[in-house]
N, C-alpha and C positions, 0 to 999 in steps of 0.2 A: 517689685516695683516700689520708688522710694514715694513719701508721699508729698505732693506738690506744693515747695516751699512759699512761707507766709512769713511774715512779719514776725510773729510769734517762734516761729521755725529760724529765721535766719538771725533770733539773738540766741537761746538755743547754738547752733552750730557756732558764734560766736563766742560764747560761754563755755564752750570746748576746747577753740580753738586759743583759746586765752590758757586753757592746763595744759593743752597737748606742748604748747610753744618751752611751758615750762618742766618739760619730761628733760631727763640732764644725759646729755652726751652715755650711752651704753650703759641705757636704765633704760623699764619696757615699763607699760603700762597696760592695763586693760579695758577693755572700753565698758564694761560694767563698773569698775574702778573712776571712774573720770564723771559718770551716771550719777555715781552715791556720791559724790564729791559733789557735782551739783543739784542732791535732794530733790534727783530723779531718780532712786535705786532703777525703777524698771525702764529704762530708759538707753538699754544700751545699745538696743537695736538701731535710735534714735544717732545714739554715738559712733554704732560705723557708716552710719548714712552720711552724719559731714565729716567723717573722713575721706568716704570714697568724694566728697565733693570737696577736699582742701586738695585736690590733683599738682593746681596750675600752682599754690601759695606756698614762695620756697622755705615761706621762714617756718609750714606746719609738718615737722619730722612725722607725717604721721606712719615712719617705717617704726615709730615704737611705739604703736598703739597692737596689740593682740589679745588673743583673744585668753580667756580666764584658765587658759593651763599651760599659754606661754604659741599657741599653734600661730602661726603667719595666715593667718585664717583672709586676712583681707591681700597678700598675695597679689591675686588676678586682677588688680587695682593698679598695683607700677604693669611698668613698660617694660619689656624682655623674661626672660622667662625667672630669673632668680633675683632680677635686683633689688628686694627687699631682703631678701635675705643675704645680700652683699655686702648692702648698708649695714646690717645690722652686725655684722661679722669685721664690720670694718670698722666696728664701733670697742672690740673686742668680746662680743655676744657669739659664743659658737648653738650653732644653730644645725641642728642632725634631723629630716628627713618632713620639714616645716614646724618642728617646734627646737624653744627655746632650750637648749639639756639644762641649765643649770636657771630652774627659769625660778622661781626664789631668791638666786643672789641679786643677779640685776632688775626684780619686777619695786616700781617705787610706785608708795600709794598716795596720790593727792593729798594735799590737804581741806578739810570741806570749803566750799565755799557758796555762802545761802544768802 
């Protein structure tokens, strides 16, 4: 269960969204990479909560955030059975069995933002 959003979590979520907006088309990053970039390396789960809360925000490419192994772990938060996979494939990223085939090729490391 996600924690109750407070003013500080709202700020954290906005910082997550700032990074997510920077993910280039055809690239992905991980929840943990975003957390590390924010100086909160142990907050990958909270980054996931932020991504889950962004579904009505068209400017947040949440489909480009996956787990540390390239698995589409957030796919059940998207409408339709394979929407997350379809969005990634439309950007040229091959996905098989809910995992990005060449994760290293498509991985984008965000800059550290403190």
